[in-house]
N, CA, C and O atoms as a GROMACS GRO file, in nm:
protein
  284
    1MET      N    1   0.176  -7.425 -13.313
    1MET     CA    2   0.272  -7.345 -13.227
    1MET      C    3   0.317  -7.435 -13.108
    1MET      O    4   0.236  -7.493 -13.035
    2ASP      N    5   0.450  -7.441 -13.096
    2ASP     CA    6   0.497  -7.534 -12.994
    2ASP      C    7   0.495  -7.460 -12.851
    2ASP      O    8   0.477  -7.338 -12.847
    3ASN      N    9   0.513  -7.529 -12.745
    3ASN     CA   10   0.497  -7.475 -12.606
    3ASN      C   11   0.591  -7.359 -12.583
    3ASN      O   12   0.553  -7.258 -12.524
    4ALA      N   13   0.717  -7.372 -12.631
    4ALA     CA   14   0.819  -7.265 -12.596
    4ALA      C   15   0.781  -7.135 -12.675
    4ALA      O   16   0.792  -7.026 -12.620
    5GLN      N   17   0.737  -7.147 -12.803
    5GLN     CA   18   0.702  -7.025 -12.871
    5GLN      C   19   0.575  -6.965 -12.804
    5GLN      O   20   0.567  -6.843 -12.791
    6HIS      N   21   0.477  -7.046 -12.762
    6HIS     CA   22   0.356  -6.991 -12.688
    6HIS      C   23   0.395  -6.926 -12.573
    6HIS      O   24   0.342  -6.817 -12.550
    7ASN      N   25   0.487  -6.976 -12.484
    7ASN     CA   26   0.536  -6.919 -12.361
    7ASN      C   27   0.601  -6.791 -12.385
    7ASN      O   28   0.590  -6.704 -12.299
    8SER      N   29   0.672  -6.767 -12.501
    8SER     CA   30   0.740  -6.640 -12.522
    8SER      C   31   0.648  -6.530 -12.552
    8SER      O   32   0.689  -6.414 -12.549
    9ASP      N   33   0.523  -6.559 -12.583
    9ASP     CA   34   0.423  -6.454 -12.595
    9ASP      C   35   0.355  -6.404 -12.472
    9ASP      O   36   0.278  -6.308 -12.474
   10LEU      N   37   0.388  -6.474 -12.363
   10LEU     CA   38   0.333  -6.448 -12.231
   10LEU      C   39   0.441  -6.387 -12.143
   10LEU      O   40   0.560  -6.412 -12.162
   11SER      N   41   0.395  -6.304 -12.044
   11SER     CA   42   0.500  -6.239 -11.974
   11SER      C   43   0.476  -6.242 -11.826
   11SER      O   44   0.565  -6.198 -11.753
   12ALA      N   45   0.368  -6.290 -11.775
   12ALA     CA   46   0.342  -6.301 -11.638
   12ALA      C   47   0.304  -6.434 -11.589
   12ALA      O   48   0.247  -6.510 -11.669
   13ILE      N   49   0.328  -6.476 -11.463
   13ILE     CA   50   0.281  -6.607 -11.412
   13ILE      C   51   0.175  -6.573 -11.308
   13ILE      O   52   0.198  -6.492 -11.219
   14LEU      N   53   0.062  -6.632 -11.320
   14LEU     CA   54  -0.053  -6.603 -11.240
   14LEU      C   55  -0.095  -6.731 -11.165
   14LEU      O   56  -0.115  -6.840 -11.218
   15PRO      N   57  -0.105  -6.701 -11.030
   15PRO     CA   58  -0.158  -6.817 -10.943
   15PRO      C   59  -0.297  -6.858 -10.983
   15PRO      O   60  -0.382  -6.773 -11.010
   16GLY      N   61  -0.322  -6.992 -10.987
   16GLY     CA   62  -0.447  -7.042 -11.031
   16GLY      C   63  -0.534  -7.080 -10.905
   16GLY      O   64  -0.486  -7.102 -10.794
   17SER      N   65  -0.663  -7.086 -10.933
   17SER     CA   66  -0.756  -7.130 -10.825
   17SER      C   67  -0.725  -7.273 -10.768
   17SER      O   68  -0.762  -7.308 -10.656
   18ASP      N   69  -0.661  -7.348 -10.847
   18ASP     CA   70  -0.631  -7.491 -10.805
   18ASP      C   71  -0.504  -7.499 -10.732
   18ASP      O   72  -0.462  -7.612 -10.704
   19GLY      N   73  -0.436  -7.393 -10.698
   19GLY     CA   74  -0.314  -7.389 -10.623
   19GLY      C   75  -0.189  -7.388 -10.711
   19GLY      O   76  -0.080  -7.361 -10.660
   20GLY      N   77  -0.203  -7.414 -10.838
   20GLY     CA   78  -0.095  -7.413 -10.934
   20GLY      C   79  -0.072  -7.278 -10.988
   20GLY      O   80  -0.131  -7.181 -10.942
   21CYS      N   81   0.016  -7.272 -11.086
   21CYS     CA   82   0.055  -7.146 -11.151
   21CYS      C   83   0.033  -7.167 -11.301
   21CYS      O   84   0.036  -7.279 -11.350
   22GLY      N   85   0.011  -7.056 -11.372
   22GLY     CA   86  -0.009  -7.050 -11.521
   22GLY      C   87   0.030  -6.928 -11.578
   22GLY      O   88   0.035  -6.827 -11.508
   23PHE      N   89   0.060  -6.924 -11.707
   23PHE     CA   90   0.102  -6.797 -11.777
   23PHE      C   91  -0.018  -6.714 -11.798
   23PHE      O   92  -0.130  -6.763 -11.809
   24CYS      N   93   0.009  -6.585 -11.804
   24CYS     CA   94  -0.092  -6.483 -11.838
   24CYS      C   95  -0.042  -6.382 -11.932
   24CYS      O   96   0.075  -6.343 -11.926
   25HIS      N   97  -0.128  -6.340 -12.019
   25HIS     CA   98  -0.096  -6.240 -12.123
   25HIS      C   99  -0.057  -6.099 -12.051
   25HIS      O  100  -0.099  -6.073 -11.938
   26THR      N  101   0.021  -6.017 -12.121
   26THR     CA  102   0.055  -5.890 -12.069
   26THR      C  103  -0.083  -5.804 -12.039
   26THR      O  104  -0.098  -5.737 -11.937
   27VAL      N  105  -0.177  -5.814 -12.139
   27VAL     CA  106  -0.308  -5.751 -12.115
   27VAL      C  107  -0.386  -5.840 -12.044
   27VAL      O  108  -0.410  -5.953 -12.087
   28MET      N  109  -0.436  -5.792 -11.921
   28MET     CA  110  -0.510  -5.888 -11.831
   28MET      C  111  -0.655  -5.835 -11.818
   28MET      O  112  -0.685  -5.716 -11.829
   29THR      N  113  -0.741  -5.936 -11.793
   29THR     CA  114  -0.878  -5.898 -11.749
   29THR      C  115  -0.878  -5.848 -11.607
   29THR      O  116  -0.777  -5.864 -11.538
   30GLU      N  117  -0.984  -5.789 -11.561
   30GLU     CA  118  -0.977  -5.730 -11.421
   30GLU      C  119  -0.976  -5.852 -11.319
   30GLU      O  120  -0.921  -5.837 -11.210
   31GLU      N  121  -1.035  -5.969 -11.351
   31GLU     CA  122  -1.023  -6.078 -11.262
   31GLU      C  123  -0.871  -6.130 -11.250
   31GLU      O  124  -0.820  -6.160 -11.142
   32GLU      N  125  -0.806  -6.137 -11.374
   32GLU     CA  126  -0.662  -6.175 -11.378
   32GLU      C  127  -0.583  -6.076 -11.297
   32GLU      O  128  -0.496  -6.115 -11.219
   33LEU      N  129  -0.614  -5.949 -11.315
   33LEU     CA  130  -0.543  -5.845 -11.228
   33LEU      C  131  -0.560  -5.860 -11.083
   33LEU      O  132  -0.463  -5.845 -11.007
   34ILE      N  133  -0.673  -5.886 -11.043
   34ILE     CA  134  -0.704  -5.906 -10.901
   34ILE      C  135  -0.617  -6.019 -10.849
   34ILE      O  136  -0.556  -6.005 -10.743
   35ARG      N  137  -0.608  -6.133 -10.923
   35ARG     CA  138  -0.527  -6.246 -10.874
   35ARG      C  139  -0.388  -6.214 -10.880
   35ARG      O  140  -0.312  -6.249 -10.789
   36PHE      N  141  -0.344  -6.141 -10.992
   36PHE     CA  142  -0.203  -6.113 -11.012
   36PHE      C  143  -0.144  -6.017 -10.900
   36PHE      O  144  -0.032  -6.033 -10.850
   37LEU      N  145  -0.229  -5.920 -10.866
   37LEU     CA  146  -0.191  -5.827 -10.758
   37LEU      C  147  -0.216  -5.883 -10.616
   37LEU      O  148  -0.180  -5.822 -10.515
   38ARG      N  149  -0.283  -6.005 -10.613
   38ARG     CA  150  -0.306  -6.075 -10.481
   38ARG      C  151  -0.396  -5.980 -10.390
   38ARG      O  152  -0.377  -5.967 -10.269
   39ILE      N  153  -0.490  -5.920 -10.458
   39ILE     CA  154  -0.574  -5.823 -10.376
   39ILE      C  155  -0.645  -5.901 -10.269
   39ILE      O  156  -0.645  -5.852 -10.156
   40PRO      N  157  -0.707  -6.017 -10.290
   40PRO     CA  158  -0.781  -6.083 -10.172
   40PRO      C  159  -0.686  -6.108 -10.051
   40PRO      O  160  -0.725  -6.102  -9.935
   41GLU      N  161  -0.564  -6.135 -10.086
   41GLU     CA  162  -0.471  -6.171  -9.976
   41GLU      C  163  -0.424  -6.039  -9.901
   41GLU      O  164  -0.409  -6.041  -9.779
   42ILE      N  165  -0.401  -5.928  -9.974
   42ILE     CA  166  -0.341  -5.814  -9.906
   42ILE      C  167  -0.432  -5.704  -9.872
   42ILE      O  168  -0.395  -5.610  -9.802
   43SER      N  169  -0.552  -5.712  -9.921
   43SER     CA  170  -0.655  -5.591  -9.900
   43SER      C  171  -0.757  -5.647  -9.811
   43SER      O  172  -0.788  -5.766  -9.812
   44GLY      N  173  -0.814  -5.550  -9.729
   44GLY     CA  174  -0.920  -5.582  -9.635
   44GLY      C  175  -1.058  -5.543  -9.714
   44GLY      O  176  -1.167  -5.561  -9.660
   45ALA      N  177  -1.044  -5.494  -9.834
   45ALA     CA  178  -1.166  -5.463  -9.900
   45ALA      C  179  -1.263  -5.578  -9.939
   45ALA      O  180  -1.220  -5.684  -9.984
   46VAL      N  181  -1.392  -5.554  -9.919
   46VAL     CA  182  -1.482  -5.655  -9.946
   46VAL      C  183  -1.508  -5.674 -10.103
   46VAL      O  184  -1.522  -5.784 -10.156
   47ASN      N  185  -1.510  -5.553 -10.167
   47ASN     CA  186  -1.520  -5.556 -10.310
   47ASN      C  187  -1.385  -5.527 -10.373
   47ASN      O  188  -1.328  -5.418 -10.367
   48HIS      N  189  -1.342  -5.637 -10.435
   48HIS     CA  190  -1.201  -5.618 -10.502
   48HIS      C  191  -1.207  -5.532 -10.613
   48HIS      O  192  -1.108  -5.464 -10.638
   49HIS      N  193  -1.317  -5.524 -10.690
   49HIS     CA  194  -1.330  -5.441 -10.807
   49HIS      C  195  -1.318  -5.295 -10.767
   49HIS      O  196  -1.274  -5.212 -10.846
   50GLN      N  197  -1.355  -5.265 -10.648
   50GLN     CA  198  -1.348  -5.128 -10.600
   50GLN      C  199  -1.194  -5.087 -10.583
   50GLN      O  200  -1.156  -4.973 -10.611
   51VAL      N  201  -1.111  -5.180 -10.537
   51VAL     CA  202  -0.972  -5.157 -10.534
   51VAL      C  203  -0.911  -5.126 -10.670
   51VAL      O  204  -0.828  -5.037 -10.682
   52ILE      N  205  -0.953  -5.199 -10.770
   52ILE     CA  206  -0.910  -5.174 -10.913
   52ILE      C  207  -0.949  -5.038 -10.956
   52ILE      O  208  -0.868  -4.966 -11.014
   53GLU      N  209  -1.076  -4.999 -10.927
   53GLU     CA  210  -1.122  -4.868 -10.967
   53GLU      C  211  -1.044  -4.763 -10.900
   53GLU      O  212  -1.016  -4.660 -10.963
   54ASN      N  213  -1.003  -4.780 -10.773
   54ASN     CA  214  -0.921  -4.675 -10.705
   54ASN      C  215  -0.786  -4.669 -10.760
   54ASN      O  216  -0.728  -4.561 -10.765
   55LEU      N  217  -0.726  -4.788 -10.804
   55LEU     CA  218  -0.592  -4.779 -10.878
   55LEU      C  219  -0.606  -4.709 -11.006
   55LEU      O  220  -0.516  -4.634 -11.044
   56LYS      N  221  -0.715  -4.727 -11.077
   56LYS     CA  222  -0.736  -4.655 -11.206
   56LYS      C  223  -0.752  -4.509 -11.188
   56LYS      O  224  -0.697  -4.428 -11.263
   57ARG      N  225  -0.829  -4.476 -11.086
   57ARG     CA  226  -0.862  -4.327 -11.071
   57ARG      C  227  -0.756  -4.256 -11.007
   57ARG      O  228  -0.722  -4.147 -11.054
   58LYS      N  229  -0.694  -4.308 -10.896
   58LYS     CA  230  -0.601  -4.227 -10.818
   58LYS      C  231  -0.449  -4.254 -10.847
   58LYS      O  232  -0.361  -4.176 -10.811
   59HIS      N  233  -0.428  -4.367 -10.913
   59HIS     CA  234  -0.287  -4.404 -10.936
   59HIS      C  235  -0.245  -4.438 -11.078
   59HIS      O  236  -0.138  -4.491 -11.108
   60GLY      N  237  -0.346  -4.400 -11.168
   60GLY     CA  238  -0.318  -4.402 -11.318
   60GLY      C  239  -0.290  -4.548 -11.372
   60GLY      O  240  -0.211  -4.569 -11.464
   61LEU      N  241  -0.360  -4.647 -11.309
   61LEU     CA  242  -0.334  -4.771 -11.364
   61LEU      C  243  -0.377  -4.776 -11.512
   61LEU      O  244  -0.489  -4.741 -11.547
   62PRO      N  245  -0.280  -4.822 -11.598
   62PRO     CA  246  -0.305  -4.830 -11.742
   62PRO      C  247  -0.428  -4.915 -11.773
   62PRO      O  248  -0.452  -5.016 -11.708
   63ARG      N  249  -0.504  -4.875 -11.870
   63ARG     CA  250  -0.630  -4.940 -11.915
   63ARG      C  251  -0.656  -4.921 -12.060
   63ARG      O  252  -0.601  -4.830 -12.122
   64ILE      N  253  -0.741  -5.008 -12.118
   64ILE     CA  254  -0.777  -4.991 -12.247
   64ILE      C  255  -0.927  -4.954 -12.264
   64ILE      O  256  -1.012  -5.009 -12.194
   65HIS      N  257  -0.958  -4.862 -12.355
   65HIS     CA  258  -1.101  -4.818 -12.367
   65HIS      C  259  -1.144  -4.880 -12.505
   65HIS      O  260  -1.082  -4.856 -12.609
   66LEU      N  261  -1.254  -4.959 -12.498
   66LEU     CA  262  -1.321  -5.018 -12.608
   66LEU      C  263  -1.463  -4.973 -12.614
   66LEU      O  264  -1.533  -4.982 -12.513
   67CYS      N  265  -1.514  -4.924 -12.731
   67CYS     CA  266  -1.647  -4.880 -12.745
   67CYS      C  267  -1.701  -4.787 -12.634
   67CYS      O  268  -1.813  -4.799 -12.584
   68GLY      N  269  -1.612  -4.695 -12.599
   68GLY     CA  270  -1.653  -4.596 -12.493
   68GLY      C  271  -1.644  -4.643 -12.349
   68GLY      O  272  -1.675  -4.567 -12.257
   69LYS      N  273  -1.603  -4.770 -12.328
   69LYS     CA  274  -1.603  -4.829 -12.198
   69LYS      C  275  -1.459  -4.874 -12.159
   69LYS      O  276  -1.389  -4.930 -12.243
   70THR      N  277  -1.416  -4.850 -12.039
   70THR     CA  278  -1.290  -4.892 -11.990
   70THR      C  279  -1.292  -5.042 -11.966
   70THR      O  280  -1.386  -5.092 -11.904
   71VAL      N  281  -1.192  -5.117 -12.011
   71VAL     CA  282  -1.183  -5.252 -12.003
   71VAL      C  283  -1.054  -5.288 -11.935
   71VAL      O  284  -1.024  -5.406 -11.917
   0.00000   0.00000   0.00000
């Protein structure tokens, strides 16, 4: 698969820990979502996972259920 075809399968650009940027799949892990939403920069919360839980519970953040667990 060439680079152009690979990039067409990706839809978001995610800041990396090294200061660069990279592509991210439409379905993100919780860690990718935290970086994508820039929660550490914009939230005063100590536990960033609690911010995601709040978004799921109160604002209907879309999620996938696998084996009875929300992922």
